[in-house]
N, CA, C and O atoms as a Maestro MAE file, in Angstrom:
{
 s_m_m2io_version
 :::
 2.0.0
}

f_m_ct {
 s_m_title
 :::
 protein
 m_atom[324] {
  # First column is atom index #
  i_m_mmod_type
  r_m_x_coord
  r_m_y_coord
  r_m_z_coord
  i_m_residue_number
  s_m_chain_name
  s_m_pdb_residue_name
  s_m_pdb_atom_name
  i_m_atomic_number
  :::
  1 25 -18.423 5.836 31.326 1 A "MET " " N  " 7
  2 3 -19.199 6.506 30.558 1 A "MET " " CA " 6
  3 2 -18.646 7.863 30.568 1 A "MET " " C  " 6
  4 15 -18.184 8.140 31.675 1 A "MET " " O  " 8
  5 25 -18.506 9.085 29.437 2 A "PRO " " N  " 7
  6 3 -17.333 10.122 28.320 2 A "PRO " " CA " 6
  7 2 -17.564 10.904 29.475 2 A "PRO " " C  " 6
  8 15 -18.710 10.825 29.917 2 A "PRO " " O  " 8
  9 25 -16.882 11.538 29.997 3 A "HIS " " N  " 7
  10 3 -16.425 13.232 31.288 3 A "HIS " " CA " 6
  11 2 -16.350 14.403 29.652 3 A "HIS " " C  " 6
  12 15 -15.638 14.491 28.651 3 A "HIS " " O  " 8
  13 25 -17.421 15.026 30.163 4 A "ILE " " N  " 7
  14 3 -17.515 16.006 29.707 4 A "ILE " " CA " 6
  15 2 -17.285 17.603 29.978 4 A "ILE " " C  " 6
  16 15 -18.249 18.366 29.914 4 A "ILE " " O  " 8
  17 25 -16.060 18.046 30.262 5 A "GLU " " N  " 7
  18 3 -16.531 19.532 31.386 5 A "GLU " " CA " 6
  19 2 -17.494 20.241 31.603 5 A "GLU " " C  " 6
  20 15 -18.485 19.775 31.039 5 A "GLU " " O  " 8
  21 25 -17.665 20.994 32.055 6 A "GLN " " N  " 7
  22 3 -18.597 21.565 33.064 6 A "GLN " " CA " 6
  23 2 -18.584 22.677 33.936 6 A "GLN " " C  " 6
  24 15 -18.239 22.377 35.079 6 A "GLN " " O  " 8
  25 25 -18.901 24.080 33.719 7 A "ILE " " N  " 7
  26 3 -18.720 25.357 34.485 7 A "ILE " " CA " 6
  27 2 -19.434 24.946 35.704 7 A "ILE " " C  " 6
  28 15 -20.615 25.294 35.715 7 A "ILE " " O  " 8
  29 25 -19.017 24.288 36.744 8 A "PRO " " N  " 7
  30 3 -19.733 24.784 37.990 8 A "PRO " " CA " 6
  31 2 -20.976 26.046 38.785 8 A "PRO " " C  " 6
  32 15 -21.135 27.266 38.762 8 A "PRO " " O  " 8
  33 25 -21.367 25.342 39.164 9 A "LEU " " N  " 7
  34 3 -23.200 26.921 39.384 9 A "LEU " " CA " 6
  35 2 -22.457 27.815 39.769 9 A "LEU " " C  " 6
  36 15 -22.446 28.833 39.078 9 A "LEU " " O  " 8
  37 25 -21.327 27.754 41.336 10 A "SER " " N  " 7
  38 3 -20.211 28.244 41.899 10 A "SER " " CA " 6
  39 2 -19.507 29.879 41.145 10 A "SER " " C  " 6
  40 15 -19.304 31.057 41.441 10 A "SER " " O  " 8
  41 25 -19.298 28.530 39.589 11 A "GLU " " N  " 7
  42 3 -18.121 29.909 38.827 11 A "GLU " " CA " 6
  43 2 -18.692 30.762 38.040 11 A "GLU " " C  " 6
  44 15 -17.972 31.645 37.571 11 A "GLU " " O  " 8
  45 25 -20.609 30.724 37.561 12 A "ALA " " N  " 7
  46 3 -21.237 31.289 36.761 12 A "ALA " " CA " 6
  47 2 -20.948 32.606 36.788 12 A "ALA " " C  " 6
  48 15 -20.693 33.223 37.823 12 A "ALA " " O  " 8
  49 25 -20.973 33.037 35.781 13 A "ASP " " N  " 7
  50 3 -21.455 35.222 35.511 13 A "ASP " " CA " 6
  51 2 -21.866 35.007 34.113 13 A "ASP " " C  " 6
  52 15 -21.753 34.044 33.354 13 A "ASP " " O  " 8
  53 25 -22.193 35.760 34.036 14 A "GLY " " N  " 7
  54 3 -23.478 36.692 33.133 14 A "GLY " " CA " 6
  55 2 -24.296 36.089 33.065 14 A "GLY " " C  " 6
  56 15 -25.019 35.667 33.967 14 A "GLY " " O  " 8
  57 25 -24.349 35.901 31.794 15 A "LEU " " N  " 7
  58 3 -24.818 35.024 30.978 15 A "LEU " " CA " 6
  59 2 -25.066 33.480 31.308 15 A "LEU " " C  " 6
  60 15 -26.206 33.054 31.125 15 A "LEU " " O  " 8
  61 25 -24.132 32.661 31.754 16 A "LEU " " N  " 7
  62 3 -24.794 31.780 32.623 16 A "LEU " " CA " 6
  63 2 -25.461 31.628 33.638 16 A "LEU " " C  " 6
  64 15 -26.319 30.781 33.887 16 A "LEU " " O  " 8
  65 25 -24.933 32.751 34.458 17 A "LYS " " N  " 7
  66 3 -25.446 32.707 35.799 17 A "LYS " " CA " 6
  67 2 -27.212 32.629 35.593 17 A "LYS " " C  " 6
  68 15 -28.048 32.010 36.250 17 A "LYS " " O  " 8
  69 25 -27.369 33.564 34.354 18 A "ASN " " N  " 7
  70 3 -28.255 33.937 34.422 18 A "ASN " " CA " 6
  71 2 -29.858 32.851 33.473 18 A "ASN " " C  " 6
  72 15 -31.046 33.096 33.265 18 A "ASN " " O  " 8
  73 25 -28.991 31.764 33.196 19 A "GLN " " N  " 7
  74 3 -29.689 30.585 32.558 19 A "GLN " " CA " 6
  75 2 -29.636 29.560 33.526 19 A "GLN " " C  " 6
  76 15 -30.366 28.571 33.594 19 A "GLN " " O  " 8
  77 25 -28.480 29.963 34.451 20 A "PHE " " N  " 7
  78 3 -28.078 28.573 35.909 20 A "PHE " " CA " 6
  79 2 -29.424 29.196 36.964 20 A "PHE " " C  " 6
  80 15 -29.983 28.487 37.801 20 A "PHE " " O  " 8
  81 25 -29.777 30.677 36.699 21 A "ASP " " N  " 7
  82 3 -30.935 30.976 38.272 21 A "ASP " " CA " 6
  83 2 -32.527 30.651 37.312 21 A "ASP " " C  " 6
  84 15 -33.657 30.427 37.746 21 A "ASP " " O  " 8
  85 25 -32.087 30.733 36.071 22 A "ALA " " N  " 7
  86 3 -33.361 30.175 35.593 22 A "ALA " " CA " 6
  87 2 -33.932 28.928 35.617 22 A "ALA " " C  " 6
  88 15 -35.137 28.729 35.775 22 A "ALA " " O  " 8
  89 25 -32.600 27.591 35.374 23 A "ALA " " N  " 7
  90 3 -33.184 26.687 35.291 23 A "ALA " " CA " 6
  91 2 -33.824 26.385 36.908 23 A "ALA " " C  " 6
  92 15 -34.760 25.639 37.197 23 A "ALA " " O  " 8
  93 25 -33.097 27.115 37.704 24 A "ILE " " N  " 7
  94 3 -33.457 26.725 39.519 24 A "ILE " " CA " 6
  95 2 -34.474 27.234 39.419 24 A "ILE " " C  " 6
  96 15 -35.234 26.280 39.250 24 A "ILE " " O  " 8
  97 25 -35.134 28.239 39.402 25 A "ALA " " N  " 7
  98 3 -35.934 28.981 39.596 25 A "ALA " " CA " 6
  99 2 -36.853 27.768 38.528 25 A "ALA " " C  " 6
  100 15 -37.692 27.214 39.238 25 A "ALA " " O  " 8
  101 25 -36.892 27.369 37.424 26 A "ARG " " N  " 7
  102 3 -37.787 26.842 36.573 26 A "ARG " " CA " 6
  103 2 -38.299 25.297 37.669 26 A "ARG " " C  " 6
  104 15 -39.448 24.984 37.978 26 A "ARG " " O  " 8
  105 25 -37.113 24.645 38.016 27 A "ALA " " N  " 7
  106 3 -37.349 23.345 38.183 27 A "ALA " " CA " 6
  107 2 -36.942 22.567 39.647 27 A "ALA " " C  " 6
  108 15 -37.221 21.461 40.109 27 A "ALA " " O  " 8
  109 25 -35.727 24.313 40.382 28 A "GLY " " N  " 7
  110 3 -35.473 23.490 41.860 28 A "GLY " " CA " 6
  111 2 -34.016 23.055 41.963 28 A "GLY " " C  " 6
  112 15 -33.558 22.566 42.996 28 A "GLY " " O  " 8
  113 25 -33.028 23.328 40.422 29 A "ARG " " N  " 7
  114 3 -32.118 22.673 40.635 29 A "ARG " " CA " 6
  115 2 -32.085 23.037 38.633 29 A "ARG " " C  " 6
  116 15 -32.972 23.462 37.894 29 A "ARG " " O  " 8
  117 25 -30.341 22.536 38.290 30 A "VAL " " N  " 7
  118 3 -29.830 22.536 37.032 30 A "VAL " " CA " 6
  119 2 -29.635 21.056 37.032 30 A "VAL " " C  " 6
  120 15 -28.910 20.331 37.713 30 A "VAL " " O  " 8
  121 25 -30.646 20.769 35.900 31 A "TRP " " N  " 7
  122 3 -30.286 19.623 35.451 31 A "TRP " " CA " 6
  123 2 -28.910 19.452 34.476 31 A "TRP " " C  " 6
  124 15 -28.457 20.351 33.767 31 A "TRP " " O  " 8
  125 25 -28.248 17.830 34.631 32 A "ASN " " N  " 7
  126 3 -27.691 17.550 33.791 32 A "ASN " " CA " 6
  127 2 -27.850 17.684 32.633 32 A "ASN " " C  " 6
  128 15 -26.723 17.814 32.154 32 A "ASN " " O  " 8
  129 25 -28.761 17.745 31.677 33 A "ILE " " N  " 7
  130 3 -28.574 18.155 30.318 33 A "ILE " " CA " 6
  131 2 -28.835 19.122 30.459 33 A "ILE " " C  " 6
  132 15 -29.195 19.370 29.308 33 A "ILE " " O  " 8
  133 25 -29.031 20.347 31.182 34 A "VAL " " N  " 7
  134 3 -28.691 21.558 31.275 34 A "VAL " " CA " 6
  135 2 -27.286 22.252 31.352 34 A "VAL " " C  " 6
  136 15 -26.724 23.135 30.703 34 A "VAL " " O  " 8
  137 25 -26.972 21.482 32.410 35 A "HIS " " N  " 7
  138 3 -25.607 21.780 32.746 35 A "HIS " " CA " 6
  139 2 -24.006 21.885 31.481 35 A "HIS " " C  " 6
  140 15 -23.024 22.509 31.081 35 A "HIS " " O  " 8
  141 25 -25.179 20.269 31.372 36 A "VAL " " N  " 7
  142 3 -23.739 20.299 30.383 36 A "VAL " " CA " 6
  143 2 -23.534 20.755 29.036 36 A "VAL " " C  " 6
  144 15 -22.744 20.373 28.173 36 A "VAL " " O  " 8
  145 25 -24.791 22.040 29.040 37 A "MET " " N  " 7
  146 3 -24.286 23.464 28.182 37 A "MET " " CA " 6
  147 2 -23.842 24.138 28.551 37 A "MET " " C  " 6
  148 15 -23.959 25.257 28.053 37 A "MET " " O  " 8
  149 25 -22.859 23.887 29.904 38 A "SER " " N  " 7
  150 3 -22.465 25.532 29.883 38 A "SER " " CA " 6
  151 2 -21.442 26.059 29.610 38 A "SER " " C  " 6
  152 15 -21.238 27.220 29.964 38 A "SER " " O  " 8
  153 25 -20.298 25.165 28.730 39 A "LEU " " N  " 7
  154 3 -19.534 25.602 27.772 39 A "LEU " " CA " 6
  155 2 -19.694 26.702 27.366 39 A "LEU " " C  " 6
  156 15 -18.768 27.511 27.299 39 A "LEU " " O  " 8
  157 25 -21.024 26.987 26.976 40 A "ASN " " N  " 7
  158 3 -21.567 28.139 25.771 40 A "ASN " " CA " 6
  159 2 -22.559 27.571 26.283 40 A "ASN " " C  " 6
  160 15 -22.976 26.414 26.348 40 A "ASN " " O  " 8
  161 25 -23.123 29.330 26.917 41 A "ALA " " N  " 7
  162 3 -24.057 30.007 27.549 41 A "ALA " " CA " 6
  163 2 -25.136 30.546 26.665 41 A "ALA " " C  " 6
  164 15 -26.298 30.728 27.028 41 A "ALA " " O  " 8
  165 25 -24.597 30.815 25.332 42 A "THR " " N  " 7
  166 3 -25.089 31.246 24.120 42 A "THR " " CA " 6
  167 2 -25.955 30.391 23.622 42 A "THR " " C  " 6
  168 15 -27.120 30.770 23.497 42 A "THR " " O  " 8
  169 25 -25.634 29.242 23.283 43 A "VAL " " N  " 7
  170 3 -26.167 27.830 23.171 43 A "VAL " " CA " 6
  171 2 -27.092 26.865 24.324 43 A "VAL " " C  " 6
  172 15 -27.713 25.811 24.186 43 A "VAL " " O  " 8
  173 25 -26.896 27.625 25.318 44 A "MET " " N  " 7
  174 3 -28.288 26.455 27.089 44 A "MET " " CA " 6
  175 2 -29.410 27.895 26.173 44 A "MET " " C  " 6
  176 15 -30.609 27.795 25.916 44 A "MET " " O  " 8
  177 25 -28.670 28.872 25.930 45 A "GLU " " N  " 7
  178 3 -29.810 30.045 26.186 45 A "GLU " " CA " 6
  179 2 -30.701 29.048 24.625 45 A "GLU " " C  " 6
  180 15 -30.996 27.853 24.635 45 A "GLU " " O  " 8
  181 25 -30.897 29.904 23.630 46 A "ALA " " N  " 7
  182 3 -30.775 28.960 22.438 46 A "ALA " " CA " 6
  183 2 -31.975 27.693 22.714 46 A "ALA " " C  " 6
  184 15 -33.202 27.725 22.625 46 A "ALA " " O  " 8
  185 25 -30.732 26.258 23.195 47 A "SER " " N  " 7
  186 3 -31.496 25.343 23.392 47 A "SER " " CA " 6
  187 2 -33.195 25.366 24.776 47 A "SER " " C  " 6
  188 15 -34.119 24.558 24.865 47 A "SER " " O  " 8
  189 25 -32.969 26.400 25.430 48 A "MET " " N  " 7
  190 3 -34.135 26.274 26.332 48 A "MET " " CA " 6
  191 2 -34.845 27.166 25.801 48 A "MET " " C  " 6
  192 15 -35.688 27.698 26.522 48 A "MET " " O  " 8
  193 25 -34.779 27.400 25.038 49 A "GLY " " N  " 7
  194 3 -35.885 29.013 23.802 49 A "GLY " " CA " 6
  195 2 -36.954 28.032 22.784 49 A "GLY " " C  " 6
  196 15 -38.147 27.947 22.494 49 A "GLY " " O  " 8
  197 25 -35.570 27.346 22.462 50 A "LEU " " N  " 7
  198 3 -36.533 26.082 21.390 50 A "LEU " " CA " 6
  199 2 -37.256 24.951 22.457 50 A "LEU " " C  " 6
  200 15 -38.252 24.390 22.000 50 A "LEU " " O  " 8
  201 25 -36.864 24.600 23.741 51 A "TYR " " N  " 7
  202 3 -37.204 23.878 24.690 51 A "TYR " " CA " 6
  203 2 -38.884 24.353 24.821 51 A "TYR " " C  " 6
  204 15 -39.857 23.632 24.598 51 A "TYR " " O  " 8
  205 25 -38.883 26.314 25.409 52 A "ARG " " N  " 7
  206 3 -40.029 26.877 25.978 52 A "ARG " " CA " 6
  207 2 -41.387 26.911 24.842 52 A "ARG " " C  " 6
  208 15 -42.601 26.964 25.040 52 A "ARG " " O  " 8
  209 25 -40.463 26.850 23.427 53 A "ALA " " N  " 7
  210 3 -41.802 27.238 22.258 53 A "ALA " " CA " 6
  211 2 -42.268 25.149 21.649 53 A "ALA " " C  " 6
  212 15 -43.202 24.656 21.016 53 A "ALA " " O  " 8
  213 25 -41.452 24.779 22.074 54 A "LEU " " N  " 7
  214 3 -42.359 22.960 21.631 54 A "LEU " " CA " 6
  215 2 -43.059 22.912 23.140 54 A "LEU " " C  " 6
  216 15 -44.256 22.701 22.945 54 A "LEU " " O  " 8
  217 25 -42.901 22.979 23.999 55 A "MET " " N  " 7
  218 3 -43.587 22.733 25.021 55 A "MET " " CA " 6
  219 2 -44.840 23.763 25.777 55 A "MET " " C  " 6
  220 15 -45.691 23.328 26.552 55 A "MET " " O  " 8
  221 25 -44.699 25.332 25.304 56 A "PHE " " N  " 7
  222 3 -45.608 25.903 26.106 56 A "PHE " " CA " 6
  223 2 -46.130 26.850 24.939 56 A "PHE " " C  " 6
  224 15 -46.961 27.730 25.161 56 A "PHE " " O  " 8
  225 25 -45.556 26.597 23.606 57 A "ALA " " N  " 7
  226 3 -46.240 27.911 22.696 57 A "ALA " " CA " 6
  227 2 -47.613 26.946 22.331 57 A "ALA " " C  " 6
  228 15 -47.930 25.839 22.766 57 A "ALA " " O  " 8
  229 25 -48.152 27.664 21.543 58 A "PRO " " N  " 7
  230 3 -49.851 27.431 21.386 58 A "PRO " " CA " 6
  231 2 -49.757 26.246 19.742 58 A "PRO " " C  " 6
  232 15 -49.273 26.795 18.752 58 A "PRO " " O  " 8
  233 25 -50.193 24.815 19.588 59 A "SER " " N  " 7
  234 3 -50.036 23.748 19.507 59 A "SER " " CA " 6
  235 2 -51.259 23.166 19.115 59 A "SER " " C  " 6
  236 15 -52.261 23.754 19.521 59 A "SER " " O  " 8
  237 25 -51.438 22.102 18.389 60 A "PRO " " N  " 7
  238 3 -52.302 21.241 18.393 60 A "PRO " " CA " 6
  239 2 -52.627 19.832 19.252 60 A "PRO " " C  " 6
  240 15 -53.542 19.029 19.435 60 A "PRO " " O  " 8
  241 25 -51.085 20.122 19.695 61 A "LEU " " N  " 7
  242 3 -50.425 19.353 20.759 61 A "LEU " " CA " 6
  243 2 -51.450 19.278 22.097 61 A "LEU " " C  " 6
  244 15 -51.872 20.426 22.231 61 A "LEU " " O  " 8
  245 25 -52.011 18.450 23.105 62 A "SER " " N  " 7
  246 3 -51.786 19.168 24.622 62 A "SER " " CA " 6
  247 2 -50.680 18.950 25.039 62 A "SER " " C  " 6
  248 15 -49.863 18.168 24.552 62 A "SER " " O  " 8
  249 25 -50.525 19.776 26.195 63 A "ARG " " N  " 7
  250 3 -49.417 19.725 27.098 63 A "ARG " " CA " 6
  251 2 -48.858 18.088 27.442 63 A "ARG " " C  " 6
  252 15 -47.729 17.628 27.274 63 A "ARG " " O  " 8
  253 25 -49.978 17.482 27.929 64 A "VAL " " N  " 7
  254 3 -49.356 15.941 28.001 64 A "VAL " " CA " 6
  255 2 -49.503 15.248 27.179 64 A "VAL " " C  " 6
  256 15 -49.270 14.068 27.444 64 A "VAL " " O  " 8
  257 25 -49.960 15.586 25.761 65 A "GLN " " N  " 7
  258 3 -49.448 14.711 24.561 65 A "GLN " " CA " 6
  259 2 -47.735 15.517 24.539 65 A "GLN " " C  " 6
  260 15 -46.880 14.687 24.850 65 A "GLN " " O  " 8
  261 25 -47.306 16.549 24.317 66 A "ARG " " N  " 7
  262 3 -46.223 17.000 24.631 66 A "ARG " " CA " 6
  263 2 -45.033 16.095 24.608 66 A "ARG " " C  " 6
  264 15 -44.326 15.721 23.672 66 A "ARG " " O  " 8
  265 25 -44.990 15.763 26.296 67 A "GLU " " N  " 7
  266 3 -44.967 14.688 27.451 67 A "GLU " " CA " 6
  267 2 -44.541 13.850 27.459 67 A "GLU " " C  " 6
  268 15 -43.490 13.305 27.797 67 A "GLU " " O  " 8
  269 25 -45.854 13.587 26.841 68 A "MET " " N  " 7
  270 3 -45.554 12.033 26.546 68 A "MET " " CA " 6
  271 2 -44.998 11.771 25.657 68 A "MET " " C  " 6
  272 15 -44.439 10.703 25.909 68 A "MET " " O  " 8
  273 25 -44.660 12.226 24.243 69 A "LEU " " N  " 7
  274 3 -43.841 12.250 23.435 69 A "LEU " " CA " 6
  275 2 -42.583 12.452 23.641 69 A "LEU " " C  " 6
  276 15 -41.787 11.821 22.946 69 A "LEU " " O  " 8
  277 25 -41.844 13.851 25.153 70 A "ALA " " N  " 7
  278 3 -40.932 13.381 24.873 70 A "ALA " " CA " 6
  279 2 -40.043 12.990 25.914 70 A "ALA " " C  " 6
  280 15 -38.868 13.288 26.132 70 A "ALA " " O  " 8
  281 25 -41.169 11.972 26.743 71 A "VAL " " N  " 7
  282 3 -40.852 10.646 27.546 71 A "VAL " " CA " 6
  283 2 -40.163 9.169 26.540 71 A "VAL " " C  " 6
  284 15 -39.124 8.515 26.625 71 A "VAL " " O  " 8
  285 25 -41.136 9.130 25.799 72 A "VAL " " N  " 7
  286 3 -41.090 8.059 24.480 72 A "VAL " " CA " 6
  287 2 -39.783 8.271 24.237 72 A "VAL " " C  " 6
  288 15 -38.863 7.505 24.523 72 A "VAL " " O  " 8
  289 25 -39.665 9.937 23.394 73 A "SER " " N  " 7
  290 3 -38.400 9.768 22.754 73 A "SER " " CA " 6
  291 2 -37.215 9.527 23.725 73 A "SER " " C  " 6
  292 15 -36.240 9.233 23.033 73 A "SER " " O  " 8
  293 25 -36.911 9.530 24.978 74 A "SER " " N  " 7
  294 3 -35.924 9.785 25.565 74 A "SER " " CA " 6
  295 2 -35.738 8.251 25.471 74 A "SER " " C  " 6
  296 15 -34.658 7.817 25.070 74 A "SER " " O  " 8
  297 25 -37.110 7.097 25.951 75 A "LYS " " N  " 7
  298 3 -36.600 5.732 26.637 75 A "LYS " " CA " 6
  299 2 -36.306 5.388 25.387 75 A "LYS " " C  " 6
  300 15 -35.967 4.210 25.491 75 A "LYS " " O  " 8
  301 25 -36.202 5.791 23.920 76 A "VAL " " N  " 7
  302 3 -36.222 5.021 22.722 76 A "VAL " " CA " 6
  303 2 -34.808 5.245 22.376 76 A "VAL " " C  " 6
  304 15 -34.205 4.427 21.682 76 A "VAL " " O  " 8
  305 25 -34.191 6.428 22.872 77 A "ASN " " N  " 7
  306 3 -32.335 6.820 22.515 77 A "ASN " " CA " 6
  307 2 -32.428 6.341 23.826 77 A "ASN " " C  " 6
  308 15 -31.918 7.291 24.421 77 A "ASN " " O  " 8
  309 25 -32.699 5.600 24.614 78 A "ASN " " N  " 7
  310 3 -31.768 5.228 25.833 78 A "ASN " " CA " 6
  311 2 -31.526 6.409 27.239 78 A "ASN " " C  " 6
  312 15 -30.742 6.084 28.131 78 A "ASN " " O  " 8
  313 25 -32.208 7.642 27.304 79 A "CYS " " N  " 7
  314 3 -31.613 8.188 27.723 79 A "CYS " " CA " 6
  315 2 -32.896 8.147 29.379 79 A "CYS " " C  " 6
  316 15 -34.077 7.816 29.487 79 A "CYS " " O  " 8
  317 25 -32.102 8.546 30.147 80 A "PHE " " N  " 7
  318 3 -32.205 7.800 31.741 80 A "PHE " " CA " 6
  319 2 -32.537 9.224 32.397 80 A "PHE " " C  " 6
  320 15 -32.785 9.184 33.602 80 A "PHE " " O  " 8
  321 25 -32.573 10.430 31.795 81 A "TYR " " N  " 7
  322 3 -33.141 11.773 32.727 81 A "TYR " " CA " 6
  323 2 -33.816 12.151 33.163 81 A "TYR " " C  " 6
  324 15 -33.661 13.241 33.714 81 A "TYR " " O  " 8
  :::
 }
 m_bond[323] {
  # First column is bond index #
  i_m_from
  i_m_to
  i_m_order
  :::
  1 1 2 1
  2 2 3 1
  3 3 4 2
  4 3 5 1
  5 5 6 1
  6 6 7 1
  7 7 8 2
  8 7 9 1
  9 9 10 1
  10 10 11 1
  11 11 12 2
  12 11 13 1
  13 13 14 1
  14 14 15 1
  15 15 16 2
  16 15 17 1
  17 17 18 1
  18 18 19 1
  19 19 20 2
  20 19 21 1
  21 21 22 1
  22 22 23 1
  23 23 24 2
  24 23 25 1
  25 25 26 1
  26 26 27 1
  27 27 28 2
  28 27 29 1
  29 29 30 1
  30 30 31 1
  31 31 32 2
  32 31 33 1
  33 33 34 1
  34 34 35 1
  35 35 36 2
  36 35 37 1
  37 37 38 1
  38 38 39 1
  39 39 40 2
  40 39 41 1
  41 41 42 1
  42 42 43 1
  43 43 44 2
  44 43 45 1
  45 45 46 1
  46 46 47 1
  47 47 48 2
  48 47 49 1
  49 49 50 1
  50 50 51 1
  51 51 52 2
  52 51 53 1
  53 53 54 1
  54 54 55 1
  55 55 56 2
  56 55 57 1
  57 57 58 1
  58 58 59 1
  59 59 60 2
  60 59 61 1
  61 61 62 1
  62 62 63 1
  63 63 64 2
  64 63 65 1
  65 65 66 1
  66 66 67 1
  67 67 68 2
  68 67 69 1
  69 69 70 1
  70 70 71 1
  71 71 72 2
  72 71 73 1
  73 73 74 1
  74 74 75 1
  75 75 76 2
  76 75 77 1
  77 77 78 1
  78 78 79 1
  79 79 80 2
  80 79 81 1
  81 81 82 1
  82 82 83 1
  83 83 84 2
  84 83 85 1
  85 85 86 1
  86 86 87 1
  87 87 88 2
  88 87 89 1
  89 89 90 1
  90 90 91 1
  91 91 92 2
  92 91 93 1
  93 93 94 1
  94 94 95 1
  95 95 96 2
  96 95 97 1
  97 97 98 1
  98 98 99 1
  99 99 100 2
  100 99 101 1
  101 101 102 1
  102 102 103 1
  103 103 104 2
  104 103 105 1
  105 105 106 1
  106 106 107 1
  107 107 108 2
  108 107 109 1
  109 109 110 1
  110 110 111 1
  111 111 112 2
  112 111 113 1
  113 113 114 1
  114 114 115 1
  115 115 116 2
  116 115 117 1
  117 117 118 1
  118 118 119 1
  119 119 120 2
  120 119 121 1
  121 121 122 1
  122 122 123 1
  123 123 124 2
  124 123 125 1
  125 125 126 1
  126 126 127 1
  127 127 128 2
  128 127 129 1
  129 129 130 1
  130 130 131 1
  131 131 132 2
  132 131 133 1
  133 133 134 1
  134 134 135 1
  135 135 136 2
  136 135 137 1
  137 137 138 1
  138 138 139 1
  139 139 140 2
  140 139 141 1
  141 141 142 1
  142 142 143 1
  143 143 144 2
  144 143 145 1
  145 145 146 1
  146 146 147 1
  147 147 148 2
  148 147 149 1
  149 149 150 1
  150 150 151 1
  151 151 152 2
  152 151 153 1
  153 153 154 1
  154 154 155 1
  155 155 156 2
  156 155 157 1
  157 157 158 1
  158 158 159 1
  159 159 160 2
  160 159 161 1
  161 161 162 1
  162 162 163 1
  163 163 164 2
  164 163 165 1
  165 165 166 1
  166 166 167 1
  167 167 168 2
  168 167 169 1
  169 169 170 1
  170 170 171 1
  171 171 172 2
  172 171 173 1
  173 173 174 1
  174 174 175 1
  175 175 176 2
  176 175 177 1
  177 177 178 1
  178 178 179 1
  179 179 180 2
  180 179 181 1
  181 181 182 1
  182 182 183 1
  183 183 184 2
  184 183 185 1
  185 185 186 1
  186 186 187 1
  187 187 188 2
  188 187 189 1
  189 189 190 1
  190 190 191 1
  191 191 192 2
  192 191 193 1
  193 193 194 1
  194 194 195 1
  195 195 196 2
  196 195 197 1
  197 197 198 1
  198 198 199 1
  199 199 200 2
  200 199 201 1
  201 201 202 1
  202 202 203 1
  203 203 204 2
  204 203 205 1
  205 205 206 1
  206 206 207 1
  207 207 208 2
  208 207 209 1
  209 209 210 1
  210 210 211 1
  211 211 212 2
  212 211 213 1
  213 213 214 1
  214 214 215 1
  215 215 216 2
  216 215 217 1
  217 217 218 1
  218 218 219 1
  219 219 220 2
  220 219 221 1
  221 221 222 1
  222 222 223 1
  223 223 224 2
  224 223 225 1
  225 225 226 1
  226 226 227 1
  227 227 228 2
  228 227 229 1
  229 229 230 1
  230 230 231 1
  231 231 232 2
  232 231 233 1
  233 233 234 1
  234 234 235 1
  235 235 236 2
  236 235 237 1
  237 237 238 1
  238 238 239 1
  239 239 240 2
  240 239 241 1
  241 241 242 1
  242 242 243 1
  243 243 244 2
  244 243 245 1
  245 245 246 1
  246 246 247 1
  247 247 248 2
  248 247 249 1
  249 249 250 1
  250 250 251 1
  251 251 252 2
  252 251 253 1
  253 253 254 1
  254 254 255 1
  255 255 256 2
  256 255 257 1
  257 257 258 1
  258 258 259 1
  259 259 260 2
  260 259 261 1
  261 261 262 1
  262 262 263 1
  263 263 264 2
  264 263 265 1
  265 265 266 1
  266 266 267 1
  267 267 268 2
  268 267 269 1
  269 269 270 1
  270 270 271 1
  271 271 272 2
  272 271 273 1
  273 273 274 1
  274 274 275 1
  275 275 276 2
  276 275 277 1
  277 277 278 1
  278 278 279 1
  279 279 280 2
  280 279 281 1
  281 281 282 1
  282 282 283 1
  283 283 284 2
  284 283 285 1
  285 285 286 1
  286 286 287 1
  287 287 288 2
  288 287 289 1
  289 289 290 1
  290 290 291 1
  291 291 292 2
  292 291 293 1
  293 293 294 1
  294 294 295 1
  295 295 296 2
  296 295 297 1
  297 297 298 1
  298 298 299 1
  299 299 300 2
  300 299 301 1
  301 301 302 1
  302 302 303 1
  303 303 304 2
  304 303 305 1
  305 305 306 1
  306 306 307 1
  307 307 308 2
  308 307 309 1
  309 309 310 1
  310 310 311 1
  311 311 312 2
  312 311 313 1
  313 313 314 1
  314 314 315 1
  315 315 316 2
  316 315 317 1
  317 317 318 1
  318 318 319 1
  319 319 320 2
  320 319 321 1
  321 321 322 1
  322 322 323 1
  323 323 324 2
  :::
 }
}
């Protein structure tokens, strides 16, 4: 498996620390899919904004349908998270 450098939670400051704190508040931890973006906190912030818009903004799809699409997409792409 490839190794991607990541900034440890204990070393985060500024925007990155804010993003880590938000992830912990939201999910109780920082999931790998989020942590892998730690070298670029601006990208992490934008990615989480896109996620919130896709999953929580008004949509003709229900929340359950959106989650189902995410699960199916992950399975098709052999993602294990």
